[in-house]
Structure formats: structure tokens, C-alpha cells
N, C-alpha and C positions, 0 to 999 in steps of 0.2 A: 764774959759776954754770953748771954743765953742764945742758943741756936734757934729757939722757937720765936724769938722777937724779930719781927719783920722790919728790916731797916733799908732805907734807900740812900745811896751815896751820891754826892755831888762833888766832883773834883774841881776846885778853883785854883787860882794861881799858886798859892802856897798853903792851902788848907783843904783837906778832904772833909767835907761836912757830912754828917750822918743824921738822918732824921727818921723817927719812927713812922710806921705805916699808918693808915687811916684809923686803925683800931687802937692806937697808942698816942697819947697826947704829949709825951716828952720829946724834947728836941735837945740835942747835945752836939758839941763840936770836939773833934779829935785834934790834939796837938801833934802835928805830923811832920813838920819840916825841920831839918837841921842843915844849915848851909855853912860852908867854910870856903875859903879861897886858896887852900893849899894846892900846890901844883903836883898832885900825885901822878906818877907815871905808870904804875902798874898796881891794880887792885884785884885781889882774889884771882890772880892769874889772867886778868883781862886788861889789856893795854888801853891806856887813855886814847891813843890814836885810833884804836879799833872802835871805841865808843863814839868818837867824833866823826867816824866815817859812815855811820848808819844813815841811810836815806829812806824817807817815807813818802809815798805818793798815793793819791786817792783819785779815782775816776768813777763815773756813773754810766752804766750801760742801759740801753733800752730807751723807749719813748713813752710818752703819755704819763699817766698818773702812777704807774707801777714800774719801778726801776730796780737796778741792782748796783749797790755801792761796793766797789772793789778797792781794798787797801793793800798795798804792796810795801813790804819792808825789806830793804836790801842790806845784807850783812857782808862783811869781808869774809874770806875763807876760814879764818881761824876762830870760828864760833865755839864757845865752850861746849863741853859734852852735853850738858842739860841746861837749857835756858828757858825760863818761863817768861812769856811776853804778855803784856797787858796794854791794849789799845783803848784809849778813852775817847770816844766820839761824842762831841757836843753838838747835838743836832738841833736846828732851829724849829720854831713852831710850825712852819709850813711843811714839815716832814714828820712822819711817824713810822714806827715798826709795829707789826702785829705779833703780840706775845704768843698767841696760839700757833702762828706759823713758825715762830722761832722754836717753840717747844717741839713741833713736828720735825724740824731740821735737826734738833739736838738728838732726837731718837733715831734719825736716819744715819746713813753712812757718813754724812758730812760732819757729824758731831760738833755742831756749832755751839760754843759755850759763851753765852751772853748774859750779863746781869744789867737790868734796867734800874735807874735811880728813882723812878716814880711810876705810878700806874699810868697806863696809856688809854685814853678815850678814843676809840676807833671812829666814832661818828662825829666828833666835834669839828667845826670848821677852823681854819687857821686863826682867825681873829678871836676865837673863844678858848684858846688853849695856849700853852707855853712850850718852851723848849725843854729838852731833857738830855740826859747822858746815857750812853750805852757802853758798858765795859765789856770788851771782847777779849777772851782769853785764848792763848795758844801756847804750845810747848815745842821747842826745837830740840831734837835729839840727834846727836852725832855730829862729827866735825864737818861733814859734807853739806850740811844745811846752810845755804847761803841766801835763800829767798823764801820769804813768808808771804803768802797771798791768801787773803780772807775776803769773802763776799757776804754782804748782808742784804736781804731784800728790804727795800724801803718803799714807802708810798707817799704820794703828795696829797696834801689836804686841799679841800675846796677853799677858795678865797672869796672875799666879798666881791660882788659884781662891780664893774666899772661903769660910770655914767659919762665917761669921756671917750677918748680915742684909744685908751689903753686896752690891748688885747691879751696881755700876759703880764705876770709878775716874775721877778727874778728872786730865787732863793739860793743863798750861798751856803755851802757846807764846807767848813774849815777842815784842815788837816788834823788828825787826832794827836793827842798826847801819847807818848811812848814811855812805858814803865817796864823795867826789867828786874828779874830776880833769879839768882842762881841758887840751886839746891846745896851747892858746896860752900856757899858763902852767905851766911845769915847775919853777919855783923855789918850793919849799915854804916858804921863809923869809918869803914875802910874807904868808902866813896866820899872823900872829904870835899871835893869840889862840885858835888852834885846834890840835888835836893832829895831827901829821903822822905817818901810818902807812905803812910799807912793806908792800906786798901785791902779789901777782901782777897784772900788767897786764891779762891776759885769762884766760879759762878754760882756755887751752892750757897755762898755767903754765910759760911759756918765759922770762919775764923779770920783773923786779921794778920797780915804779913807786912814786912817792910819792903818797899819797892824803890828802885833807883829811877828817878825821872831824868830822861835823857834830853839834852839840848839838841834838837834835831836840825839836820840839814834838809829842810822841806823843799821838794822839787817844785811845788806850787803852793800858794797860800790858801786857795780855796777852789772848790768846784761850783759852778753856777748852773742851776736848773731853771729852765723857762717853763712856767706853769700857766696854761690858759685860764682866763677868767671870763665870767659871763658878761653879757651886755645888759647893763642896768636899764637902758632905755626901753627894753622889751619886757619889763616886768609886768606892766599893765596888760600888754597883749597876751602874755603867758597866763596871767590870772584869768582874764576873760575867756581865753580858749579852754582852760581847764574847767571853769565853771560851766561853759556851754557843753562840753563833752560829758561832764558829770550829769547835767540835766537831761541830756538826750538818752544816756544809758539808763538812768533811773526811770525815765518815762517809758522807755521800751520795756524794761523789766516789769514795771507796774502794769502795763498793758497786757503783757504776757501772762502775769499772775491772774489778772482780772478775767481774761478770756478763759483761762483754765478752770477757774472757779465757776464761771457761768456754764461751761460745757458739762461740768461734773455735777 
């Protein structure tokens, strides 16, 4: 796999699809899942009971069109020495993230490592765009790490105005998928009762690694955001008001220019 080929990844139920960026026409699919039903009790020094005890929760802080999505992953005390974590957020079309803002956060002390599966149009309204996936990377180091908390700045898109009594729309954000990878265990066949998914090793998207997809005990199914919408019945009034103000301003400016030319 060439590192200069820009690829965008979409994680689906059993397949991680990869498609080339806008400058490349090829589209391909990675064969990434291996499922078995063996009742493994201990894999790579990680107990199955430990894996099944992981809890993931998501909440959104703030008000208005600019929020902060906080995801918390709770582990039991016996976390492996080094554990790589990948959270795959599937965000709906009513939400977007600013890649330039994420790049700034990556360069700051927060070191936010995120890979987006598609380009983001910052100006498009909700009804003219689609959903996307954000791959959030983190690493747990040391046995005392029990809690992983990561926040992503998100923004709400403008929605079509309502011509009825609707004052707001509800946008639901589901809990992320959790993928784990241990540096001391690269043999995915050990995780026989879990799905093995090939995904980028890091946010730099330079190589592919095998990750174990965990069956989560999600504390809630989704987070709901209430986004205000415009009143469609006021469209004519807004257009007329805008034209009137534009005419007045243009007339005043033209009069000012004409007087200046006459005086000079």
C-alpha cells in the first residue's frame, strides 16, 4: 500500500471499506473480518471477562451550533501494559467537524489524533451533505489506566426552514464502535470469538493493522441534539427586507459619490 495514496475509510458492520480520494478513481474493498464462536477464556494475557466489562458512554456539552462531544471508555483495573484504542464515530449529516480545527488541536497539548473517512464541506447545509466517520486514536500506557476520556469539537449544520410549527430538529449521535490492539499480540487469530477488522494503524493512515472489535456494553444507545430551524413563513419578509436595505444603502452610496464628484 502506497503511503502517498489518499484513502478514506468507512467502517461498516463486518467490512471496512476503503475508497480513494477525489484525485483517484479506484475503489476497493478490504476483506477484513474473521469470526468464530470458540469460547476463549484468555487471549494474549487479556481475559475475556475483562473485555466484556468495558463500558463506553458519549455525551455532548455546550449549547447552540458549536458543541463538544465527550466519549468515555471505562476499563477494569487490569489493563494491559500498552493498549491501542480506536473509537469509530459514525456521525450523521446534521453534524460536522472542522478539519482545520482538528489539525490545530493535534499540534497543541491535547494531541488529538483523528482520521476522517471523507472530505468535509464546512458550508453545506444538512440536506445537501451526508454522514461520515471519524476514527479517534488513543493509547493507554501502564496498569493504572482505567479511564479514557476524549473530546471532539463538533458543529451543527443549518437545516431547511420549517413551514409548520416545527421549531427544531433532533439529530441523534450513536455510540462509537470500539477497536483494540495490543503491541504484544499481533496475532488476530487468538481473538476467536471477536471480529478482526483491518484499519489504519494510526491517524497518519500510512499502514494497516488488525484490530479486535469489542462487543460493547453501551451505557446509552445515542445522544440527541436539538437544533433550531428557521421559520419558512418569513422567507418573503426576509427577502423583501434584504432588498429594501440593499436599495437604501446603494442609493445613499450613489448620492454620496455624486455629490463628491460635483464638489470636485
